N, C-alpha and C positions, 0 to 999 in steps of 0.2 A: 504492499499500500503508500505511493507517495509521500510523502513528509510536509505536511505545509510551509510555505515560505513566510519569512518573515511579515511580509508584504500583506501576504494573506490574513496570518494571526491578526493583524491591525486593522483589516476591513471588520473582520469579523467581532471583534472587543470593540469597534466604534459604531454598531450598528445592534442596540439593545433590541432584543426579542418584545415585541408589542406588548402592552400591559395585558392580566389576565381577564378583566370585564370586555375589552375590546377584542382580544382572541376569541372568548368565549361566544361575542358576537357576530364577527365573522364567520365561527364555525358552524353557530344556528340560522347564520343567513343560508347558509351555501346546502343546509340540509333540511329544511321546514320546504313544507311544500302548503300551498292552501287550502288541499279537500284529497281526501283518499281518493285511489281511484279504482272505482267499482268493477262488478262483477258483471253489468251489461256495459261498462264501457270497454274492458278488456276484450269481450266478445266482440263487440262492434269491430274493436281495432284488426281482432283477428280476421272477422270475416270481408274487412277492406284491407287485408293485404295482399299484395298482388303475389306475394312468392308461395302464399298457401294456392293458392288456383293453378301457378305453376307445377308444384308438387302433385297435385291431381292430373293436369293434365298428362305428366309423368307416368304414374298412373295408368289411366286410360289410356298410355302408348302401349304400354306392355299386354293390355285387354285386347290392342287390337280394335278397339270403340272408336273409327275414326269420326263417325258423325259426331258424338259425344267429343270428342278430341276437339272438333273444331269449335263445338259452342260452348266448351271451356274459353277456350285461346280468346274467343272473342268477347267472351264476359271479361277474363284476365286484362285484358286490355281496357275495354270500358271502366273496371276497375281503376286501373292502372292512370288513365286519363281522368278522370274525375275525382280522384283522390285529392282532399285539402294537403296544401303544402304550406300553409302559414303556421310559423312556430309560436307555441301556446306558452306565456309567460305562467310558470310556474314556481319561482323564486323571487324574493325581492317583494312580495304582496303583502309584507306586513311592514309598518312606518311608523316611526314615532312622532311625525311631524303634523299637524290638522290642517284642516284647509284653509283656515282663519292664520294659519303662521306664514312668515318673511319666505319658508321653503320650498311650500307650492307650486307658487305659480312657474318661477323657476325651471321646480322639476318638471312640472306639465310640459312647458313650452319645449325642454331640454329633452324627453325622453318622446315628445312627439315629433320633435325636428319642425317644430309650427311657433312660427313668433305670432306674440299680442301686437296686432295693430291699432293703434287710436282714432278716435274720432267718427265715431259710427252712430248712425242713428239706425235701430231696432223695432221695427211693430210687429207684435203676434196677431196674426191673422185666423180668427175660429172658423171650421166650416169654409163649404161652396161659397156660401153669400157672402163670407168676409174676403176670402182669396182671389176668385176667379175676376171678380169685376175689378180688384186690384190691380192684378196682371193683365185684363185687357186694357185698362188705363195706361199701364207701364207702356204696352206694345201703340197705343195709340199716340202716344207723346215720345216715342223716339225718336232721333234725331241722326243719328250715326250708323247703329248695328242692334242687331238680333243674335243672339244665342239662345239656344236648348238643347240641353242634356235631357233627355228621358225614358226613363223606363217605361213606365205605361203610356201610351196615346194610343185608344180607341175608339173605335168610329160611334157616332152618337152626337147630340145637339151642342154640349160643348164644344167637343172635337171639333164639330164645322164651325164654330165661331172663333176658335184661336185659329183656324186656317184660314177664313177668307182674313181675318184680320194681320194676319201673316203675310198672304199675299198680296194685302192692298200696300206695304210696307214696302217688301217686293217689287214690286211695278212700278213705285216711286222712286228706283233706284239703288233703295237700302239693301246693304247684304245682311241677309238671313239667313244663317245656318242651323241646320235642325237634324242632330245626331238621336237616333230611337235606336233603342235595342232592338236585337234581330229576334229575341225571344218573347219579349216583357209586350213590344209593340206590334207584333205581329196581325193581331186581328184589327189595326187599323184599317180602314176599306182603301178599295180604291179611287174611289170620289175623292177622299179627300187627300191623298196623295197628288192626285192629277191637278186639286187646286192647287195643291201648293205649288207646283212644280211647274203649272203652268204661268202663275204669278211670278216667279223667277226665282225661287228659295231652292236654299239647297238640301236637298234631304240624303244622307248619308245613313246606311244602317252599321250599328256595332256589333262585330263578331257573330255574322252569318255563321249558321251551322250547314259546315259542308263537308264531305269525308275527309277531305285533307286541311280541314281547320278542326278537327276533333282534339286536338290536346290544347285550344283554347277554348273549347266550347261550351263550359261549365264557368265561365269566368265572364259576369254580366257588370255593365252599367247600370248598378242602381240608384243612380242617382236622379233627382229632381230639381234642374234648375233651369230658370231662366235670369238670363243677364241683361239689361240694354245699357247701350253707349255706355258698355264698361264703367258704368257707376252706380246704377240700383239692379240689385238682383233678389231674385226669391228662393226659398228652396224648403225643404219639410220633408212631410210622407205622403203629399199626394202629387198623383198622376193627372194627366188628361183623360178625364173620361165621365161620365155621368152620374156614377155614382158617388160622385164626391159632390153633387149639386146640390142643394138646397141648404139646410141646418143642422143636420142631423135628426132628424125629427122621426124616423121611422126606420125599421131593417134595412130598405132601397137606398137611405141614404145615407153615405159612413160620417163616422166622428172622425175629422183630423185637423191637422192645424201646421199653418205654414208660416213662414218670418218675410217680412220685405227688409231688407239690407241696404243702406245708402251709405256708401264712406269705405275707406279701405279695404276692409273684411270684404268685398264683391271682388276684388282682384283675384285670391287666389281660386274663387270658384270659377272664375273664366282660365284660370291657367290648367284648371282641370278639365276643362271642355277642350281646350287647345291642344294639350296632351294625345286624349282618345279622338279627336276629329284631325290630327297629324296620323296617328296610328292608322285611322280609318280611309281616308282620303290622300295620305301623301302632303295634306296641303297646310302650309304653318301660317296661322294668323297671327298678325303683330298691327303695329302702329298706334294712334290716337282713338282711332276710332273704335278698337278694343281696349286698348290699355291706356286711359288718360289721366292726366294728372288728377289726382283724387284731393278735392277741399273736405276739411273737417265739416261733417253734416248732424254730428252730435258729439253728446259724452261719454259714450261705451267704447272701453278698448275690447275686443272679439279677436279669438281665434278660431278660422277657419281651418279645418283639420279634415286632410283628403287623404282617403283609405285606398289602398288597391292590393292584391294577392301579389302583385309583382315586387312590390319591396321586402316580400318576404316574411315579416310580422303586421299582422293591421292596428294603424297608428290609431284608429278609432277604441280599440279594445284597449291600446295602453290606456287612453285616457279614461275610458270605461272602470278600470280595474283600478286606477291609481286612484281615482278619485271616492270610490267605495273604500278603500284601504283607508284614506286620508280623513274620514268624515268622523266626526265624533259628536254629532247632535241629531240628526235626521237626513233618510236617506229617500226620495219619492223616485222611484220608477216608472212610467209609464210606455208601454210599447206592446204591438198588439201581438208579437212571435217572441214570447220568453221563454227560451232555451237555455238555460245558463249551463257552462259544462262545470266538472268538476271544482276547478280553481273560483269560476265564479260563485258557486253554491257552499264553497268554503269562504271566503271573502264575506261573503252577506251574512253568512251564520256567525263570523268571528265579531262582525259588526254588531249582532243583537248582543253578543255577550261583554262587547265593551259598551251595552246601554245606548245603542244608538236606535232610534227610532226606526226602522224600515218598512217601507208601505210598496207592493207590486200589484200597477192596475194593468191588464193583459185581456185580451177579448175573450168573450165567455160561448154564448152558445152559437152568435153569430159570427163564425167563424171560415174563412174562405179556403182554409188551409188547414182539411180532417189531421193529416198527418203531422203539421205543428200542434196544434192544439192536444194530440194523444202524448206526444213528448214532452207539450208545458205541463198537462197535470200529472204525469207520471213523475217528475220533480218535485212536487209540491210537498212532499214529506216531511223532508231533511230541514226546510223552509220552514215550516210550520212548526216543527216540535224545536226549532228554536228561537220562533215568538215571531218570525217574520209575517206582518199582514198582507194576505193575500187577496186582491178584489177584483172580481170579473166582472167586465162590462157587458152587461145584456140588453140594453137597449137598440143597440146596432153594432155594426162591424166598427169597431176600433180600430184605427190607422195612427194615430200618430207616437212618436217616436221622441222624446226627452227624459231627462231625467237634472232635479235638481237637490243638492244636497247642503246642510248646514245651515241655509237661508240665504245663501250667497252666491252658491257657487250653480252654476245652471249649464246642460247643452241640447240642442234641440238639433235634427237632421233627417237625414235617410234612413240611418242605420237600424237595422234589427234588433235585440241581443239573442243574437243565435248564430251558430255556425258560421252560416253560409254568408250573410250580409260580413264578420269578421273574419272568414279565412277565403270566400270566393269572389267578391262585389266588389266594384270601387263602389266606395259611397262617401258621403260628405258630413260634416258636423261642424255646428258652429257653437264657440260657448264664449261665455262671458262671466266675469267676477263681479257681481253688483248686486249689492241687498235690494235695491229697489225693482229691477228685472227678476232676481228670483223670487220676490213675494208675488208676480204677476202670476208666474207658473205657480205656485204653491194653491194661488188662489182657484187659478183654471183645476189646479189637480183635486182640491175640497170641491170644488162644485159638481165635480165629474164621480165622486163618488156617489152623491145621490142616484146614479143610475146604476150603479154596480152591486151586485152581491159578495158578501164576503164569503169566503173558502173557510171553514173550519177543519181543525185534523181530524174532528169525529165525521162530520163528513167526507170528508176524502177517502179516510179508512173504510166507508161504506157504499163506493161507486163502485159500480155494477160489472159484471161480469166481461160486459162484451166491453164498455171503456179498458178495462184491464187488458183483454186480448187485444185490443186495438194497441196500446201502448206496448204492450210484446214484438209486435212488427215494427212499430213506427220506430224503436230504437235503434233498429239497423240502420236506418237511414236519418241518424239526429245529425250527422254531418253535413246532410244534402239541404235540410229545410231550414 
């Protein structure tokens, strides 16, 4: 064994080991996870493991069942292509600093690589009667450019009104660029497309499904943004379709929220559109018509977080989890598809243990995604046992997506609280650190509780056999819904 030189000995003596408390905290941070990995999660991981199907294929080869081999090979390829690739945070989800501490905002900005931009005005618009007139008015007032990125644009009355308004602006010589998701907007009619294209609008399809594009077919743009002149932006849960008309007065009219932004926080939303437009059309958009010099429009500093599976880790997920871990008083979540993974269940139950008031509002009986509902109800148990309050909105389909923590921190956007939004879709959320703004979200949350049914642990345990069987099937597809 080599004998240490005098220099090496001096270096070792000059660098003392870390104090015992710091060493213990370091070791705990490396070892602690937010929640245990359950049996269903392990089963799902095995089912969605490509190597398992390759082994089965090898067995099939020895049995010379060529037809079965071909079927299994195709299925293995599908599993490989559709598997989530996003890296989920498992460590570092316990924090000693609170949301109202000086450490919180720098951590959020650094962890998401997204700065806070000052000088914004943000208006909360409830339901179609609130946001559709405001969006159409902004289109009418547009002077230099209009861009739209939409997961849902369907045929119908409101689709026709938007198409005609957009075509009118394009005919006047204004650049109007519309990026539609090829899956979410597949039911738009030829009539609406012809109206927009005949007027001079540029319409492009994000990730159309072709045999040669299967490697990216599971990545959808779930963003809903309208940006006018690069100065005014709209985003939130709503697409352009007739179920969002009205005021959520009955099951045919969905409950949803959009925000209108004016100020510097609009620019990142335009940048998100520009990246996907470039990928789709190979056209780069630039210049003052799309990126003007922005003047202060209000007093709010806002953070516009863009999330995409191409980054390898969902920035919106990081924001959600870090916010929950740092909450000390209250966490109110409103989300239509609430399907937390083990880490999310863990940090929510930990929040209850430290005395945080945790309330979750999600879609109840009027749910457009049965698999999502089964996966959601399956996960209620641990949360209810920990004291998390769960409310199901039963007047109509609840589709809004926001969270407010400790009466000061709020976020709203397009992101569902599920694996598809966190790991597979392009999403965006706008975050604000302001007590008055957060108070408005809390008021909306409490008003909506009047249309909710509170889920109790006793009632959850008495759910029927049909529900339990549906949950067993749905768990295998939890990462896809």
